[in-house]
mmCIF file of the N, C-alpha and C atoms, coordinates in Angstrom:
data_MODEL
# 
_entry.id   MODEL 
# 
loop_
_atom_site.group_PDB 
_atom_site.id 
_atom_site.type_symbol 
_atom_site.label_atom_id 
_atom_site.label_alt_id 
_atom_site.label_comp_id 
_atom_site.label_asym_id 
_atom_site.label_entity_id 
_atom_site.label_seq_id 
_atom_site.pdbx_PDB_ins_code 
_atom_site.Cartn_x 
_atom_site.Cartn_y 
_atom_site.Cartn_z 
_atom_site.occupancy 
_atom_site.B_iso_or_equiv 
_atom_site.pdbx_formal_charge 
_atom_site.auth_seq_id 
_atom_site.auth_comp_id 
_atom_site.auth_asym_id 
_atom_site.auth_atom_id 
_atom_site.pdbx_PDB_model_num 
ATOM 1   N N  . PRO A 1 1  ? 106.990 -3.251 139.548 1.00 0.00 ? 1  PRO A N  1 
ATOM 2   C CA . PRO A 1 1  ? 106.310 -2.789 138.394 1.00 0.00 ? 1  PRO A CA 1 
ATOM 3   C C  . PRO A 1 1  ? 105.463 -1.967 138.552 1.00 0.00 ? 1  PRO A C  1 
ATOM 4   N N  . THR A 1 2  ? 105.236 -0.349 137.939 1.00 0.00 ? 2  THR A N  1 
ATOM 5   C CA . THR A 1 2  ? 103.694 0.289  137.914 1.00 0.00 ? 2  THR A CA 1 
ATOM 6   C C  . THR A 1 2  ? 103.302 0.534  137.027 1.00 0.00 ? 2  THR A C  1 
ATOM 7   N N  . ILE A 1 3  ? 102.547 0.331  136.946 1.00 0.00 ? 3  ILE A N  1 
ATOM 8   C CA . ILE A 1 3  ? 101.233 1.094  135.636 1.00 0.00 ? 3  ILE A CA 1 
ATOM 9   C C  . ILE A 1 3  ? 100.185 1.891  135.864 1.00 0.00 ? 3  ILE A C  1 
ATOM 10  N N  . VAL A 1 4  ? 100.616 3.071  135.482 1.00 0.00 ? 4  VAL A N  1 
ATOM 11  C CA . VAL A 1 4  ? 98.948  4.085  135.716 1.00 0.00 ? 4  VAL A CA 1 
ATOM 12  C C  . VAL A 1 4  ? 98.591  4.386  134.077 1.00 0.00 ? 4  VAL A C  1 
ATOM 13  N N  . CYS A 1 5  ? 97.394  4.195  134.482 1.00 0.00 ? 5  CYS A N  1 
ATOM 14  C CA . CYS A 1 5  ? 96.622  4.314  133.301 1.00 0.00 ? 5  CYS A CA 1 
ATOM 15  C C  . CYS A 1 5  ? 95.419  5.227  133.264 1.00 0.00 ? 5  CYS A C  1 
ATOM 16  N N  . GLY A 1 6  ? 95.133  5.785  132.398 1.00 0.00 ? 6  GLY A N  1 
ATOM 17  C CA . GLY A 1 6  ? 93.214  6.592  132.980 1.00 0.00 ? 6  GLY A CA 1 
ATOM 18  C C  . GLY A 1 6  ? 93.425  7.911  132.001 1.00 0.00 ? 6  GLY A C  1 
ATOM 19  N N  . ASP A 1 7  ? 92.429  9.354  132.253 1.00 0.00 ? 7  ASP A N  1 
ATOM 20  C CA . ASP A 1 7  ? 91.804  10.065 131.601 1.00 0.00 ? 7  ASP A CA 1 
ATOM 21  C C  . ASP A 1 7  ? 92.384  11.101 132.761 1.00 0.00 ? 7  ASP A C  1 
ATOM 22  N N  . LEU A 1 8  ? 93.706  11.802 132.068 1.00 0.00 ? 8  LEU A N  1 
ATOM 23  C CA . LEU A 1 8  ? 93.842  13.034 133.026 1.00 0.00 ? 8  LEU A CA 1 
ATOM 24  C C  . LEU A 1 8  ? 92.901  14.027 132.659 1.00 0.00 ? 8  LEU A C  1 
ATOM 25  N N  . ASN A 1 9  ? 92.379  14.191 131.681 1.00 0.00 ? 9  ASN A N  1 
ATOM 26  C CA . ASN A 1 9  ? 91.230  15.505 131.413 1.00 0.00 ? 9  ASN A CA 1 
ATOM 27  C C  . ASN A 1 9  ? 92.748  16.654 131.330 1.00 0.00 ? 9  ASN A C  1 
ATOM 28  N N  . ASP A 1 10 ? 93.565  16.605 131.109 1.00 0.00 ? 10 ASP A N  1 
ATOM 29  C CA . ASP A 1 10 ? 94.729  17.647 131.048 1.00 0.00 ? 10 ASP A CA 1 
ATOM 30  C C  . ASP A 1 10 ? 95.671  17.360 129.625 1.00 0.00 ? 10 ASP A C  1 
ATOM 31  N N  . ILE A 1 11 ? 96.193  18.098 128.957 1.00 0.00 ? 11 ILE A N  1 
ATOM 32  C CA . ILE A 1 11 ? 97.179  18.012 127.475 1.00 0.00 ? 11 ILE A CA 1 
ATOM 33  C C  . ILE A 1 11 ? 98.416  17.687 128.406 1.00 0.00 ? 11 ILE A C  1 
ATOM 34  N N  . PRO A 1 12 ? 99.308  17.685 127.628 1.00 0.00 ? 12 PRO A N  1 
ATOM 35  C CA . PRO A 1 12 ? 100.630 16.720 128.274 1.00 0.00 ? 12 PRO A CA 1 
ATOM 36  C C  . PRO A 1 12 ? 101.606 18.054 128.133 1.00 0.00 ? 12 PRO A C  1 
ATOM 37  N N  . THR A 1 13 ? 101.414 19.717 128.049 1.00 0.00 ? 13 THR A N  1 
ATOM 38  C CA . THR A 1 13 ? 101.621 20.688 128.869 1.00 0.00 ? 13 THR A CA 1 
ATOM 39  C C  . THR A 1 13 ? 101.538 20.900 130.167 1.00 0.00 ? 13 THR A C  1 
ATOM 40  N N  . SER A 1 14 ? 100.732 20.253 130.626 1.00 0.00 ? 14 SER A N  1 
ATOM 41  C CA . SER A 1 14 ? 99.896  20.676 131.664 1.00 0.00 ? 14 SER A CA 1 
ATOM 42  C C  . SER A 1 14 ? 100.234 20.078 132.654 1.00 0.00 ? 14 SER A C  1 
ATOM 43  N N  . TYR A 1 15 ? 100.549 20.851 134.020 1.00 0.00 ? 15 TYR A N  1 
ATOM 44  C CA . TYR A 1 15 ? 101.448 20.493 135.207 1.00 0.00 ? 15 TYR A CA 1 
ATOM 45  C C  . TYR A 1 15 ? 101.043 18.948 135.940 1.00 0.00 ? 15 TYR A C  1 
ATOM 46  N N  . THR A 1 16 ? 100.201 18.443 135.747 1.00 0.00 ? 16 THR A N  1 
ATOM 47  C CA . THR A 1 16 ? 99.653  17.370 136.346 1.00 0.00 ? 16 THR A CA 1 
ATOM 48  C C  . THR A 1 16 ? 100.195 16.297 135.472 1.00 0.00 ? 16 THR A C  1 
ATOM 49  N N  . TYR A 1 17 ? 100.204 16.360 133.954 1.00 0.00 ? 17 TYR A N  1 
ATOM 50  C CA . TYR A 1 17 ? 101.194 15.612 133.245 1.00 0.00 ? 17 TYR A CA 1 
ATOM 51  C C  . TYR A 1 17 ? 102.438 15.409 133.368 1.00 0.00 ? 17 TYR A C  1 
ATOM 52  N N  . GLN A 1 18 ? 103.305 17.029 133.764 1.00 0.00 ? 18 GLN A N  1 
ATOM 53  C CA . GLN A 1 18 ? 104.603 16.900 133.774 1.00 0.00 ? 18 GLN A CA 1 
ATOM 54  C C  . GLN A 1 18 ? 104.871 16.036 135.560 1.00 0.00 ? 18 GLN A C  1 
ATOM 55  N N  . LEU A 1 19 ? 103.986 16.371 136.589 1.00 0.00 ? 19 LEU A N  1 
ATOM 56  C CA . LEU A 1 19 ? 104.323 15.538 137.613 1.00 0.00 ? 19 LEU A CA 1 
ATOM 57  C C  . LEU A 1 19 ? 104.588 13.550 137.485 1.00 0.00 ? 19 LEU A C  1 
ATOM 58  N N  . PHE A 1 20 ? 103.409 13.107 136.446 1.00 0.00 ? 20 PHE A N  1 
ATOM 59  C CA . PHE A 1 20 ? 103.443 11.716 136.572 1.00 0.00 ? 20 PHE A CA 1 
ATOM 60  C C  . PHE A 1 20 ? 104.588 11.484 135.446 1.00 0.00 ? 20 PHE A C  1 
ATOM 61  N N  . SER A 1 21 ? 105.165 12.192 134.581 1.00 0.00 ? 21 SER A N  1 
ATOM 62  C CA . SER A 1 21 ? 105.928 12.043 133.602 1.00 0.00 ? 21 SER A CA 1 
ATOM 63  C C  . SER A 1 21 ? 107.475 12.149 134.114 1.00 0.00 ? 21 SER A C  1 
ATOM 64  N N  . LYS A 1 22 ? 107.354 13.009 135.546 1.00 0.00 ? 22 LYS A N  1 
ATOM 65  C CA . LYS A 1 22 ? 108.955 12.968 135.581 1.00 0.00 ? 22 LYS A CA 1 
ATOM 66  C C  . LYS A 1 22 ? 109.381 12.010 136.778 1.00 0.00 ? 22 LYS A C  1 
ATOM 67  N N  . HIS A 1 23 ? 108.720 10.901 136.853 1.00 0.00 ? 23 HIS A N  1 
ATOM 68  C CA . HIS A 1 23 ? 108.614 9.853  137.271 1.00 0.00 ? 23 HIS A CA 1 
ATOM 69  C C  . HIS A 1 23 ? 108.547 8.407  136.902 1.00 0.00 ? 23 HIS A C  1 
ATOM 70  N N  . LEU A 1 24 ? 107.795 8.164  136.012 1.00 0.00 ? 24 LEU A N  1 
ATOM 71  C CA . LEU A 1 24 ? 107.066 7.714  135.141 1.00 0.00 ? 24 LEU A CA 1 
ATOM 72  C C  . LEU A 1 24 ? 107.302 8.112  133.478 1.00 0.00 ? 24 LEU A C  1 
ATOM 73  N N  . THR A 1 25 ? 107.307 6.762  132.832 1.00 0.00 ? 25 THR A N  1 
ATOM 74  C CA . THR A 1 25 ? 107.586 6.860  131.553 1.00 0.00 ? 25 THR A CA 1 
ATOM 75  C C  . THR A 1 25 ? 106.449 6.910  130.337 1.00 0.00 ? 25 THR A C  1 
ATOM 76  N N  . ASP A 1 26 ? 105.652 8.044  130.149 1.00 0.00 ? 26 ASP A N  1 
ATOM 77  C CA . ASP A 1 26 ? 104.383 8.154  128.581 1.00 0.00 ? 26 ASP A CA 1 
ATOM 78  C C  . ASP A 1 26 ? 104.744 7.167  127.311 1.00 0.00 ? 26 ASP A C  1 
ATOM 79  N N  . VAL A 1 27 ? 103.775 5.923  127.724 1.00 0.00 ? 27 VAL A N  1 
ATOM 80  C CA . VAL A 1 27 ? 104.100 5.244  126.676 1.00 0.00 ? 27 VAL A CA 1 
ATOM 81  C C  . VAL A 1 27 ? 103.750 5.606  124.931 1.00 0.00 ? 27 VAL A C  1 
ATOM 82  N N  . PHE A 1 28 ? 103.207 6.581  124.981 1.00 0.00 ? 28 PHE A N  1 
ATOM 83  C CA . PHE A 1 28 ? 102.878 7.506  123.592 1.00 0.00 ? 28 PHE A CA 1 
ATOM 84  C C  . PHE A 1 28 ? 104.136 7.806  123.232 1.00 0.00 ? 28 PHE A C  1 
ATOM 85  N N  . THR A 1 29 ? 105.025 8.187  124.021 1.00 0.00 ? 29 THR A N  1 
ATOM 86  C CA . THR A 1 29 ? 106.296 8.808  123.533 1.00 0.00 ? 29 THR A CA 1 
ATOM 87  C C  . THR A 1 29 ? 107.304 8.019  123.079 1.00 0.00 ? 29 THR A C  1 
ATOM 88  N N  . LEU A 1 30 ? 107.180 6.715  123.376 1.00 0.00 ? 30 LEU A N  1 
ATOM 89  C CA . LEU A 1 30 ? 107.994 5.036  122.932 1.00 0.00 ? 30 LEU A CA 1 
ATOM 90  C C  . LEU A 1 30 ? 107.066 5.155  121.614 1.00 0.00 ? 30 LEU A C  1 
ATOM 91  N N  . PHE A 1 31 ? 105.753 4.962  121.603 1.00 0.00 ? 31 PHE A N  1 
ATOM 92  C CA . PHE A 1 31 ? 105.908 4.307  120.270 1.00 0.00 ? 31 PHE A CA 1 
ATOM 93  C C  . PHE A 1 31 ? 104.311 4.912  119.479 1.00 0.00 ? 31 PHE A C  1 
ATOM 94  N N  . GLY A 1 32 ? 103.968 6.181  120.136 1.00 0.00 ? 32 GLY A N  1 
ATOM 95  C CA . GLY A 1 32 ? 102.738 6.619  119.515 1.00 0.00 ? 32 GLY A CA 1 
ATOM 96  C C  . GLY A 1 32 ? 103.479 7.738  118.119 1.00 0.00 ? 32 GLY A C  1 
ATOM 97  N N  . LYS A 1 33 ? 102.083 8.137  117.382 1.00 0.00 ? 33 LYS A N  1 
ATOM 98  C CA . LYS A 1 33 ? 102.690 8.848  116.094 1.00 0.00 ? 33 LYS A CA 1 
ATOM 99  C C  . LYS A 1 33 ? 101.663 9.876  116.085 1.00 0.00 ? 33 LYS A C  1 
ATOM 100 N N  . GLY A 1 34 ? 102.476 11.135 115.665 1.00 0.00 ? 34 GLY A N  1 
ATOM 101 C CA . GLY A 1 34 ? 101.073 12.126 115.379 1.00 0.00 ? 34 GLY A CA 1 
ATOM 102 C C  . GLY A 1 34 ? 100.791 12.435 117.098 1.00 0.00 ? 34 GLY A C  1 
ATOM 103 N N  . PHE A 1 35 ? 99.449  13.623 116.737 1.00 0.00 ? 35 PHE A N  1 
ATOM 104 C CA . PHE A 1 35 ? 99.061  13.776 118.155 1.00 0.00 ? 35 PHE A CA 1 
ATOM 105 C C  . PHE A 1 35 ? 98.429  12.832 119.096 1.00 0.00 ? 35 PHE A C  1 
ATOM 106 N N  . GLY A 1 36 ? 98.670  11.454 118.713 1.00 0.00 ? 36 GLY A N  1 
ATOM 107 C CA . GLY A 1 36 ? 97.788  11.017 119.472 1.00 0.00 ? 36 GLY A CA 1 
ATOM 108 C C  . GLY A 1 36 ? 96.221  11.160 120.436 1.00 0.00 ? 36 GLY A C  1 
ATOM 109 N N  . ASN A 1 37 ? 95.216  12.374 119.667 1.00 0.00 ? 37 ASN A N  1 
ATOM 110 C CA . ASN A 1 37 ? 94.325  12.735 120.274 1.00 0.00 ? 37 ASN A CA 1 
ATOM 111 C C  . ASN A 1 37 ? 93.098  11.210 120.606 1.00 0.00 ? 37 ASN A C  1 
ATOM 112 N N  . THR A 1 38 ? 92.826  11.803 121.744 1.00 0.00 ? 38 THR A N  1 
ATOM 113 C CA . THR A 1 38 ? 91.729  10.587 122.740 1.00 0.00 ? 38 THR A CA 1 
ATOM 114 C C  . THR A 1 38 ? 90.922  11.718 122.900 1.00 0.00 ? 38 THR A C  1 
ATOM 115 N N  . PHE A 1 39 ? 91.258  12.800 122.504 1.00 0.00 ? 39 PHE A N  1 
ATOM 116 C CA . PHE A 1 39 ? 89.352  13.685 123.059 1.00 0.00 ? 39 PHE A CA 1 
ATOM 117 C C  . PHE A 1 39 ? 89.261  14.198 121.470 1.00 0.00 ? 39 PHE A C  1 
ATOM 118 N N  . HIS A 1 40 ? 88.071  13.642 120.967 1.00 0.00 ? 40 HIS A N  1 
ATOM 119 C CA . HIS A 1 40 ? 87.687  14.015 119.586 1.00 0.00 ? 40 HIS A CA 1 
ATOM 120 C C  . HIS A 1 40 ? 86.064  14.741 119.691 1.00 0.00 ? 40 HIS A C  1 
ATOM 121 N N  . GLU A 1 41 ? 86.594  16.042 119.522 1.00 0.00 ? 41 GLU A N  1 
ATOM 122 C CA . GLU A 1 41 ? 85.657  17.000 119.278 1.00 0.00 ? 41 GLU A CA 1 
ATOM 123 C C  . GLU A 1 41 ? 85.116  17.614 118.403 1.00 0.00 ? 41 GLU A C  1 
ATOM 124 N N  . LYS A 1 42 ? 84.203  18.368 117.685 1.00 0.00 ? 42 LYS A N  1 
ATOM 125 C CA . LYS A 1 42 ? 84.613  18.863 116.230 1.00 0.00 ? 42 LYS A CA 1 
ATOM 126 C C  . LYS A 1 42 ? 85.446  20.066 116.246 1.00 0.00 ? 42 LYS A C  1 
ATOM 127 N N  . LEU A 1 43 ? 85.528  20.469 117.264 1.00 0.00 ? 43 LEU A N  1 
ATOM 128 C CA . LEU A 1 43 ? 86.803  21.885 117.208 1.00 0.00 ? 43 LEU A CA 1 
ATOM 129 C C  . LEU A 1 43 ? 88.053  21.883 118.317 1.00 0.00 ? 43 LEU A C  1 
ATOM 130 N N  . TYR A 1 44 ? 88.047  20.784 119.310 1.00 0.00 ? 44 TYR A N  1 
ATOM 131 C CA . TYR A 1 44 ? 88.823  20.322 120.143 1.00 0.00 ? 44 TYR A CA 1 
ATOM 132 C C  . TYR A 1 44 ? 89.446  18.714 119.817 1.00 0.00 ? 44 TYR A C  1 
ATOM 133 N N  . GLN A 1 45 ? 90.866  18.682 119.628 1.00 0.00 ? 45 GLN A N  1 
ATOM 134 C CA . GLN A 1 45 ? 91.198  17.093 119.256 1.00 0.00 ? 45 GLN A CA 1 
ATOM 135 C C  . GLN A 1 45 ? 92.378  17.244 120.163 1.00 0.00 ? 45 GLN A C  1 
ATOM 136 N N  . PHE A 1 46 ? 92.481  16.884 121.887 1.00 0.00 ? 46 PHE A N  1 
ATOM 137 C CA . PHE A 1 46 ? 93.535  16.387 122.592 1.00 0.00 ? 46 PHE A CA 1 
ATOM 138 C C  . PHE A 1 46 ? 94.090  15.198 122.752 1.00 0.00 ? 46 PHE A C  1 
ATOM 139 N N  . ARG A 1 47 ? 95.608  14.690 123.547 1.00 0.00 ? 47 ARG A N  1 
ATOM 140 C CA . ARG A 1 47 ? 95.284  13.689 124.004 1.00 0.00 ? 47 ARG A CA 1 
ATOM 141 C C  . ARG A 1 47 ? 95.098  14.334 125.549 1.00 0.00 ? 47 ARG A C  1 
ATOM 142 N N  . ILE A 1 48 ? 94.378  13.474 126.235 1.00 0.00 ? 48 ILE A N  1 
ATOM 143 C CA . ILE A 1 48 ? 93.979  13.307 127.431 1.00 0.00 ? 48 ILE A CA 1 
ATOM 144 C C  . ILE A 1 48 ? 93.805  12.241 128.135 1.00 0.00 ? 48 ILE A C  1 
ATOM 145 N N  . ASP A 1 49 ? 94.027  11.246 127.553 1.00 0.00 ? 49 ASP A N  1 
ATOM 146 C CA . ASP A 1 49 ? 94.166  9.591  128.364 1.00 0.00 ? 49 ASP A CA 1 
ATOM 147 C C  . ASP A 1 49 ? 95.671  9.137  128.118 1.00 0.00 ? 49 ASP A C  1 
ATOM 148 N N  . TYR A 1 50 ? 96.046  8.578  128.923 1.00 0.00 ? 50 TYR A N  1 
ATOM 149 C CA . TYR A 1 50 ? 97.517  8.206  128.832 1.00 0.00 ? 50 TYR A CA 1 
ATOM 150 C C  . TYR A 1 50 ? 97.879  6.844  130.210 1.00 0.00 ? 50 TYR A C  1 
ATOM 151 N N  . PHE A 1 51 ? 99.066  6.257  129.088 1.00 0.00 ? 51 PHE A N  1 
ATOM 152 C CA . PHE A 1 51 ? 99.275  5.102  129.847 1.00 0.00 ? 51 PHE A CA 1 
ATOM 153 C C  . PHE A 1 51 ? 101.134 5.480  130.477 1.00 0.00 ? 51 PHE A C  1 
ATOM 154 N N  . PHE A 1 52 ? 101.202 5.075  131.768 1.00 0.00 ? 52 PHE A N  1 
ATOM 155 C CA . PHE A 1 52 ? 102.541 5.299  131.931 1.00 0.00 ? 52 PHE A CA 1 
ATOM 156 C C  . PHE A 1 52 ? 102.737 4.486  132.781 1.00 0.00 ? 52 PHE A C  1 
ATOM 157 N N  . VAL A 1 53 ? 104.160 4.030  132.129 1.00 0.00 ? 53 VAL A N  1 
ATOM 158 C CA . VAL A 1 53 ? 104.919 3.089  133.226 1.00 0.00 ? 53 VAL A CA 1 
ATOM 159 C C  . VAL A 1 53 ? 106.192 3.474  133.784 1.00 0.00 ? 53 VAL A C  1 
ATOM 160 N N  . ASN A 1 54 ? 106.554 2.514  134.806 1.00 0.00 ? 54 ASN A N  1 
ATOM 161 C CA . ASN A 1 54 ? 108.146 3.115  135.798 1.00 0.00 ? 54 ASN A CA 1 
ATOM 162 C C  . ASN A 1 54 ? 108.510 2.078  135.000 1.00 0.00 ? 54 ASN A C  1 
ATOM 163 N N  . ASN A 1 55 ? 110.696 2.082  135.579 1.00 0.00 ? 55 ASN A N  1 
ATOM 164 C CA . ASN A 1 55 ? 111.799 1.326  134.578 1.00 0.00 ? 55 ASN A CA 1 
ATOM 165 C C  . ASN A 1 55 ? 111.247 -0.164 134.896 1.00 0.00 ? 55 ASN A C  1 
ATOM 166 N N  . GLY A 1 56 ? 110.600 -0.654 135.852 1.00 0.00 ? 56 GLY A N  1 
ATOM 167 C CA . GLY A 1 56 ? 110.421 -2.162 136.002 1.00 0.00 ? 56 GLY A CA 1 
ATOM 168 C C  . GLY A 1 56 ? 109.594 -3.038 134.960 1.00 0.00 ? 56 GLY A C  1 
ATOM 169 N N  . ILE A 1 57 ? 108.993 -2.173 134.011 1.00 0.00 ? 57 ILE A N  1 
ATOM 170 C CA . ILE A 1 57 ? 107.883 -2.723 132.561 1.00 0.00 ? 57 ILE A CA 1 
ATOM 171 C C  . ILE A 1 57 ? 108.655 -2.475 131.515 1.00 0.00 ? 57 ILE A C  1 
ATOM 172 N N  . LYS A 1 58 ? 108.847 -3.184 130.360 1.00 0.00 ? 58 LYS A N  1 
ATOM 173 C CA . LYS A 1 58 ? 109.256 -2.620 129.194 1.00 0.00 ? 58 LYS A CA 1 
ATOM 174 C C  . LYS A 1 58 ? 107.857 -2.781 128.259 1.00 0.00 ? 58 LYS A C  1 
ATOM 175 N N  . PRO A 1 59 ? 107.723 -1.727 127.876 1.00 0.00 ? 59 PRO A N  1 
ATOM 176 C CA . PRO A 1 59 ? 106.357 -1.498 126.833 1.00 0.00 ? 59 PRO A CA 1 
ATOM 177 C C  . PRO A 1 59 ? 106.594 -2.180 125.424 1.00 0.00 ? 59 PRO A C  1 
ATOM 178 N N  . ILE A 1 60 ? 106.202 -3.164 124.839 1.00 0.00 ? 60 ILE A N  1 
ATOM 179 C CA . ILE A 1 60 ? 106.605 -3.730 123.410 1.00 0.00 ? 60 ILE A CA 1 
ATOM 180 C C  . ILE A 1 60 ? 105.435 -3.203 121.885 1.00 0.00 ? 60 ILE A C  1 
ATOM 181 N N  . GLN A 1 61 ? 104.480 -2.407 122.875 1.00 0.00 ? 61 GLN A N  1 
ATOM 182 C CA . GLN A 1 61 ? 103.331 -1.476 121.822 1.00 0.00 ? 61 GLN A CA 1 
ATOM 183 C C  . GLN A 1 61 ? 102.809 -0.547 122.367 1.00 0.00 ? 61 GLN A C  1 
ATOM 184 N N  . MET A 1 62 ? 102.195 0.088  121.388 1.00 0.00 ? 62 MET A N  1 
ATOM 185 C CA . MET A 1 62 ? 100.664 1.063  121.903 1.00 0.00 ? 62 MET A CA 1 
ATOM 186 C C  . MET A 1 62 ? 100.392 1.273  120.835 1.00 0.00 ? 62 MET A C  1 
ATOM 187 N N  . GLU A 1 63 ? 98.861  1.529  120.709 1.00 0.00 ? 63 GLU A N  1 
ATOM 188 C CA . GLU A 1 63 ? 98.253  2.346  119.948 1.00 0.00 ? 63 GLU A CA 1 
ATOM 189 C C  . GLU A 1 63 ? 96.925  3.409  120.179 1.00 0.00 ? 63 GLU A C  1 
ATOM 190 N N  . VAL A 1 64 ? 96.760  3.993  119.279 1.00 0.00 ? 64 VAL A N  1 
ATOM 191 C CA . VAL A 1 64 ? 95.300  5.065  119.808 1.00 0.00 ? 64 VAL A CA 1 
ATOM 192 C C  . VAL A 1 64 ? 94.122  4.797  118.459 1.00 0.00 ? 64 VAL A C  1 
ATOM 193 N N  . ASN A 1 65 ? 93.534  4.154  118.926 1.00 0.00 ? 65 ASN A N  1 
ATOM 194 C CA . ASN A 1 65 ? 92.296  3.764  118.324 1.00 0.00 ? 65 ASN A CA 1 
ATOM 195 C C  . ASN A 1 65 ? 90.740  5.004  118.297 1.00 0.00 ? 65 ASN A C  1 
ATOM 196 N N  . ALA A 1 66 ? 90.477  5.639  117.557 1.00 0.00 ? 66 ALA A N  1 
ATOM 197 C CA . ALA A 1 66 ? 89.386  6.607  117.953 1.00 0.00 ? 66 ALA A CA 1 
ATOM 198 C C  . ALA A 1 66 ? 87.689  5.745  117.423 1.00 0.00 ? 66 ALA A C  1 
ATOM 199 N N  . PHE A 1 67 ? 87.269  5.873  118.282 1.00 0.00 ? 67 PHE A N  1 
ATOM 200 C CA . PHE A 1 67 ? 85.705  5.645  118.569 1.00 0.00 ? 67 PHE A CA 1 
ATOM 201 C C  . PHE A 1 67 ? 84.896  6.083  118.212 1.00 0.00 ? 67 PHE A C  1 
ATOM 202 N N  . ASP A 1 68 ? 83.756  5.783  117.352 1.00 0.00 ? 68 ASP A N  1 
ATOM 203 C CA . ASP A 1 68 ? 82.580  6.764  116.747 1.00 0.00 ? 68 ASP A CA 1 
ATOM 204 C C  . ASP A 1 68 ? 82.248  7.192  117.945 1.00 0.00 ? 68 ASP A C  1 
ATOM 205 N N  . LYS A 1 69 ? 81.504  6.520  118.700 1.00 0.00 ? 69 LYS A N  1 
ATOM 206 C CA . LYS A 1 69 ? 80.504  6.609  119.927 1.00 0.00 ? 69 LYS A CA 1 
ATOM 207 C C  . LYS A 1 69 ? 80.949  6.954  121.411 1.00 0.00 ? 69 LYS A C  1 
ATOM 208 N N  . SER A 1 70 ? 82.601  7.418  121.121 1.00 0.00 ? 70 SER A N  1 
ATOM 209 C CA . SER A 1 70 ? 83.049  8.102  122.393 1.00 0.00 ? 70 SER A CA 1 
ATOM 210 C C  . SER A 1 70 ? 83.554  9.120  122.244 1.00 0.00 ? 70 SER A C  1 
ATOM 211 N N  . ASP A 1 71 ? 84.141  9.906  123.266 1.00 0.00 ? 71 ASP A N  1 
ATOM 212 C CA . ASP A 1 71 ? 84.765  11.609 122.950 1.00 0.00 ? 71 ASP A CA 1 
ATOM 213 C C  . ASP A 1 71 ? 85.657  11.157 122.995 1.00 0.00 ? 71 ASP A C  1 
ATOM 214 N N  . HIS A 1 72 ? 86.403  10.114 123.645 1.00 0.00 ? 72 HIS A N  1 
ATOM 215 C CA . HIS A 1 72 ? 87.459  9.821  123.926 1.00 0.00 ? 72 HIS A CA 1 
ATOM 216 C C  . HIS A 1 72 ? 87.968  8.002  124.517 1.00 0.00 ? 72 HIS A C  1 
# 
């Protein structure tokens, strides 16, 4: 079983994201709603933090929470 999670500082259309998602499942795609923004700036809101798993792990839920004291 493999879990990869972290701040990639890249959006879901990036080359880095594509490499990860080629071999692992992005848990947000299973349970997430909307854009799942994890980077919160006044003009910029992107999803740059990710949780990936391989076929050995079956996720049961996930959510993205916004915190006022962090940019993501």
